[in-house]
Each structure stands twice: as structure tokens, then as C-alpha cells.
C-alpha positions in Angstrom: 277.6 171.8 215.6 275.3 171.7 218.6 276.9 169.7 221.3 277.5 169.6 225.0 280.5 171.8 226.0 283.2 170.2 228.2 281.6 166.7 228.2 284.1 164.5 230.0 284.3 161.5 232.3 284.9 162.5 235.9 286.8 159.2 236.5 289.8 160.5 234.5 290.6 162.8 237.5 289.1 160.8 240.3 291.0 157.7 241.5 288.7 154.9 242.4 285.8 156.0 240.3 284.9 153.5 237.6 285.0 155.1 234.1 281.7 155.6 232.3 279.7 156.2 235.5 279.9 160.0 236.1 280.1 162.5 233.4 280.1 166.3 233.6 279.2 169.1 231.1 277.2 172.2 230.6 273.5 171.9 230.5 272.1 170.4 227.3 270.0 172.6 225.1 267.1 171.7 222.7 268.6 170.7 219.4 271.9 169.5 220.8 273.2 166.3 219.1 273.2 163.1 221.0 276.8 162.7 222.2 278.4 159.7 220.5 280.0 157.1 222.9 277.8 158.1 225.8 275.0 155.5 225.7 272.5 155.3 227.1 271.3 158.7 226.3 269.8 160.6 228.0 271.4 159.4 231.2 269.1 157.9 233.8 270.0 160.6 236.4 271.1 164.2 236.0 272.6 166.1 238.9 271.7 169.7 238.3 274.3 172.0 240.0 272.8 175.3 238.5 271.7 178.1 240.8 268.1 179.2 241.2 268.2 181.7 238.4 269.6 179.2 236.0 267.0 176.6 237.0 264.1 179.0 236.6 263.4 177.7 233.1 263.6 174.0 234.1 266.0 171.4 232.9 265.9 170.4 229.2 266.0 166.7 230.1 263.4 166.8 232.9 260.7 165.0 230.8 263.2 162.2 229.8 265.1 161.5 233.0 265.4 162.0 236.7 266.8 165.4 237.6 268.2 165.9 241.1 268.8 169.5 242.0 271.8 170.2 244.2 272.1 173.9 244.6 275.8 174.1 245.3 275.8 177.9 245.9 272.5 178.1 247.7 274.0 179.4 251.0 276.9 181.3 249.4 277.3 185.0 249.8 278.4 185.7 246.3 
């Protein structure tokens, strides 16, 4: 089965956040099944937290939705 790993609603762990607004998962891949119960799909906005190396191939949903890049570890000395 080709599906998003760890797809879950952030509201389950964040008091005050309305359920169904913010979801988190790994990056989708070509051929992944559309997740059931997560309509509309694709989401209208994707927040891409991947680092530069991971983003070098672009985001799989970039042609379908708005992708906002937020490089969380950009200034980190890893």
C-alpha cells in the first residue's frame, strides 16, 4: 500500500487548534493513494519543513498546491 506515513491531525496534541486544519506527515510520493477522510486533497497549502538536500528534487505536490518552504534546520550546526 502506498500511503503517507504518520499522517495525523496536529490538533490531537495542540489545545486550542481546531481539528481538521493542520495535518502532518512525511512528504507524499508519486503513486501514493489519496488519503481517505482528508478532503480536500491535495491540501490548499503545504508547509515544507525539509532541508535543502531533501528539497533539491522539488515537492511532489508543487504543481497542484501552494508549497511554503520553512527550512527549520537552515541555521543549525548539525
